[in-house]
N, C-alpha and C positions, 0 to 999 in steps of 0.2 A: 691596547683599547680600552676606552674610559668607559663610566655610567654612571644613566642619568638617573634620578630619583626614581622614576617608576622603571627603571632596570632594564630601560630600551639601549640596545648599542649605538655605541657615538661612533664617527668615521674620527680618524686618527688626531687630535685636533690641531696638527702642524699642516693638513694637508687642508681642512677647513681656515683654517688661521691666516695661511698665503694666499687664499683666496678672500677672503674678507678682509685683506691688507693690500689685496692688488687695486693701485688705479688706473689698468689697462686692461679694458674689455679683452684684447683678447691674447693677454695672459692669461685671465683666468676665464677663457674657453680652454685653453691650450691645460690651465692644471683641470678644467672640470675632466676633460677628456681622457684624459689620463690616469685620472681617479675612476672614471667607470669602464673606461678602457673600451668606448664607443665613440662614433662622431657624434658630431655636437656640433649644432646651428642655433646663432641668435640671430632674431629679426628683430624690428621695430614692431610699434604699435598698426606700421601700415605694412606689415609684412614683408619688410623691406630688409636684405640682409645687410646687417650688421657685424656677424663675426662669425666664421667657424674653425673647426681646427683641423690645423693644418697636418697634425700627426696621421692622420687617419684618413686612406683615401679610397675606402668602401663605403662610400655613400653611395645611395640608391640614386634610382633615374631623376625622381623628384628633386632631390635636393641637390643633385649635380647641376638642373638648370635655373637653381636658383642661386647659385654661387655665379653661372653665366651670367642671369639677366639681372641678378644683383637682386629681385625677386620670388618672391613662391608664384608658383602659377596661379592663373586664375581661378579655373576649373577646379583648385584645389582647395583655395578660399573656401569657392563656392561651395562644396560638398562642406567643409569642415561646417560654414553656417548654418546649413541643411542641416544637418545631424544635430543641431545644438552643439557643439563641439564651443566654437566662440564664447558662447553665450556661457557656456559653466565655469569657461575660462576667469571671465569676467565677473559672477558669483560665487566661488570658491577658490580657496589658498595654496590650495592642494595639488598634486599630480595626477594629469589624466594620461592615459592609455588608449592613443586613438590605433584603430584595428589594420593592417594595412589595406589596399587600395592595390594588388597587384597589375591589372590591367592598364590600370595609371602610371606605375613604375615605385607607388607606395609603399614601400615597408613599415612592418610596424614601430611605433617609435612613442617616448613618451613626451610629453609637453605641459609645462607650466608657464602660469603669466611672471614676469617681471614687475613689479609695481614700484614707486616711489613717489612718496608722499600723497598714498591713496588711489594713485591716478597708474592707470597700467602702461607700461614702457615701450613692453615689447615681449618676446615669449622666446623660451628657451627649449627648443628641440633636440632627442638624444635618441638616436634608433639604436632600436633594439634588434639584434642580428641572430647569433648563439644562442642566448639566454635573457631573458626577463631582467629587468631591474627591480631587487630587490625590495624589503620594506626599508633596510636600513638604509640603499641610495634613495630610493623613491625622500627617504624623512632629510637626506642630505640636501638634494635639491633641496626639496621647500625651507631648507633654513638658508639657503645662499642667495636665494634669488630676486632678497629684496635691496641687498649688493648692488647684486646684475643690472637689478631696474634702474638704479642710481647712478652706474658707471655706462648704462644707455642711455641716459639724459647728458651726464658731463661728457661724453665722446660726442656727443652730436653739439655741444657748446663748441668745445674745444678746436672737431672740424670746420666748424664755420671761422673760427677764429685764424684759421692758418689758413685757408682761403683768402682771404680779404674780405670787405665789407661788401665790395661789388656781389662777389661768389656768395659771401652770407645770406643777401638779401635776394641773389637766384635761387639757390636753394629753401628759403621761407616759400616764395612765391609758387617751388617746386611742390613742397610738402604742405601749403595753407599753414605753414606754422608764423603766422602773423597776425596783430589784431586785426585794427580798421584800417580801410585802404585809405584812409588820407594822411594816418600816422606813416605807412607804406611809402607812399607818393614820397614825404618827405622827408623821409629817411633815405630814401632813394635820391632825393634833389642834391641831400649832405654829400651821398658818395658819389655823384657826380654819374652815378646809372642813371643811361635815360631807357623811360619803359616805351616798348614801342607801340604804336596806335595798333599795329594789325603784325600778326605774329604766327608763326607753327613752330611745333617742337618737333627737333627728329633727334633717334635715337641709333648711333653706330655700337652694337654688339659681336663677338665672336662665336665663331661655331662649335671652339674647344676652348679649353684654356693654352693648349699652347703656341695657339695666334695670338693672344696678346697683346707680345712684341709690336705688332703690328698698328696696334693704336695710339705709337709712337711716331711712324708714319703718318697717318691719317692726322693728329696734331698738327705736324709742319705742314701738312696738304693745306689744310684748316686757316692755317695762321697766313698762308698765302695766300687763299681765297678771298678774305673777309681784308684783305686791304681796302678794296673798293666798294665792301658789302659790310654791309650790319649784321653780325651776330656777336652772342657771345658761348662762349662752349664752358663746359664742367666736366672732369676725367674723375672716373675710379677706377678702381682694378680695371674690368674688364667691361665700360663703358663710357662711353664721350657721348654728350647731351648738350645736345644744340638747340637753342631759343633765335631761332630765324626771323630776322627782323624785313617786313614786307614795304611795301610802297602802301603811304597812307590811305591812297584815294582810289588803287589797283586790288582789286580783288583778285585772290588768289595767286599775288603776285611772289608771298613768303614760300610756298609753293613751290611757285615755278624756278624761286631763288632756289631750295635744296635740291632740286632735278638737276640744275644744273652742278650745283656741288658734287652730286651721285656720280655723274658723267665723269666731271674733271677727279673723282679717288679714282674709278675705273679704269680710266684710262693712264693715270700714274701705276697703279700696282697694277695691273695687267689684270687679263680674266679672269684666268686660274685662278691664280690671289686673291682676287675680288670677292671670289665667293667665298673665302672663309669667315664675311663681315656679313651679321646680319643686322638689316637696317626698316627702323620703323619711324614713320613720320604719320605728326599728329596732324588734326587739321587748321586751319587756319582760325584763328579768331582776334576777337578786337580788345575784349573784355578781361580787365586783369586777371579776374577771379579764375579763367577760364584757363590761366598757364597749366594746371596742375591736371588740368582734362587734356588736354592737347599732350602732356606728358605721358600719362596712362595710356591714352591714344597708343602713342608710340610703341608702348612697352608692351600692350598687347599685340600690336604686328609680331612683334619678335618671339614673345611666348606663345603665338601661335606655327611662328617659323622654327621654334624648337619644339612644336610639337610634332609637327606632321614632316620636317628635316625634305621642304620642298625640294625640289630639280631646279636646277636654274632657272631663273625670271620666268617660273609658273607662278609665283603666289604674289601677291599686289604687294607693294611697301611699304602703301598709303594705305592710314586706316579708314578713311570716303572710300577706296575701293573693296575695301574687305571682303564685304559680299558676303555668301557662303562658308566661307572660311571661318567666320566669325564662331560660324554652329558646333562645326568638328569635332571638338572634343568635347561639347556635349551629347552628339550623335555617336560618335565612339563609344562613350559610357552608357549610352541608353541601348544601344547593340547589342553590344558586349554583354550588358546585364540579363537582358534577355533571349541571349544565345540567337538572335534574329539573324537573316541570311536574304539573298535575293538570290532566288531559285534561278535568274533568267543569268546570272554573274557565274554563278557556282557554274553553269553549263558552259560559258565563255573560258573560265580559268581549265577547265578541265579540257577541253578541246588547243587551249596555249600548250597546256604540261605537252598533252597526246602526241601533237602534232606539229608545236614549235609554231605555233601561229602567232600573231599578234594582235589580237583581236579587242583584250581589253583597253591597252592603249590606244589603239584606233577609233575605239567608240567614244573613250576621253574626250580625244582630240575632235573629232567630228561633232559632237555635244557641243562642246567649248566654244566651237569655233559657230553653232545656229546652222549646223548642217548644211555650210559653205564647201562642195566639194577641191573645190581648185586651193583656196585659203588649207582646209584641213591637208591636202595631197602634199602642199609647198612645207610644212608644220613639218611633217611625217618623211619628207625624202622619198615621195612615192612617186610613182606616174597617178596621172587620175584613174586608167582606168582598173590598176590595181584597190587605188579607195575601192572606185564601186564594185567591185570584185568581194574585198574584205564587206563592204557593208551589206552584200545580199546573202554573204556567209551568217553575217550574225540574224537576220533575218529569217534564214531556212531555218537555226538551232533552238530560235530564241521567241517569247510572243513578243517582243515590244514592239511599240508602236511608236513610229517619230512625230506622225501629226499629235501623238499627245501631250502636249505642256508642263502637267504632272509629271509625267512616269518620265519624262526628258529630266527637269531636274529632281525628283529625287535619286535617278539612276547616277544622274552626275558627281551628286555629294558623296554616293557610296563607291563611284570609283577615284573620285579624288580621297579618301580612304583607303583604299587597296594599293592606288598607285604610289601613294607617299609617305603610310605607315607599315613600316612591314610586317608589325605584331600584325594588324588587321586583315592582310593579307596572308600570313602563316593558319589567324582562326578559319577563314575562307575553306586554306587547306585542306585545314585537320577535317573538318567537316565533309572531304571528299571522301576523307577513308572510313567512316563512321557506313 
């Protein structure tokens, strides 16, 4: 150990020096994690994943989703902004301790902004589990983060150089990392990158790290598919990002091409393996500056699917059709924090548990099909008479009024959470025991 003039204990010089001399952000991340003996994640200023420590595998639920989707979930970012964490990171150089949000799978952690030349390049997150970081370790973080800010900047430049000029320009479009549109179009012309007149961005991710090999097969499918279609793609560790060009004078043509590609992927991979993919399709746009918007929309679909773990084909893949699914994370947080329950749904859960009925799933399907009996019965693989009997049971057990639109809309959102988010269902089950 060495000591400063103020008497503060310093970390061993060799550890800190190794980090400060590191030219690779991944090596620096592993060194930090090894020193602190905790999982570490580094994100850029847009909360997109830059690096994570592979030597620790006990990441919490939020960090696992960040690693898979390459971006911190939107509802976590919104909570951090709401509580002023992001603003404090901009204003103060010292690390900030962020308290756990257990219902969202967000464990306690320390975060510090990594700056370079006075600008925030990203954030360093250290998950605290068995013990908190002490003053010495907090000081260590503060001392190394300026170098990490430079490494984040350097990595962005290096990755783009390796991907080639076209890929570099696409990344700049997706991240708004360019100056004027006229200059960008000039650079694209020199690189022979044809800017689409109409486009959508589609992202393929995977449900778990062990399925990332499927992206290699997907890449082969995409290369065959684009022999007669215009699309560009970028590949990361857990994602394939596609910019799909539509026909200039045909509205929604890029969306339709994306649908055709999805069908082809499903046919080639087989139905069981296909559902290891998470797919998000942003809306179609014509303005260049909206490419990032379409990209973020595609990511939001994937983040929502990550949050609710949907049953196959139950959740829309297209942002334009996402509807109420966009707000499920916010509703989950609000209802959980306020310890709110629907008495009618509690009654149905108890009946399902006691008598082995399926009234909860039946109610969701009935509402989703707008009360159409034949369609609902077909979806549930039951006889229409069986459906009618179940609906009659629901009406006898509860105060649900099927002619009240507001009640039906509210119940449907609760049912989406109950039937797709295991923690939410278990919260209801626990309430029955109180």
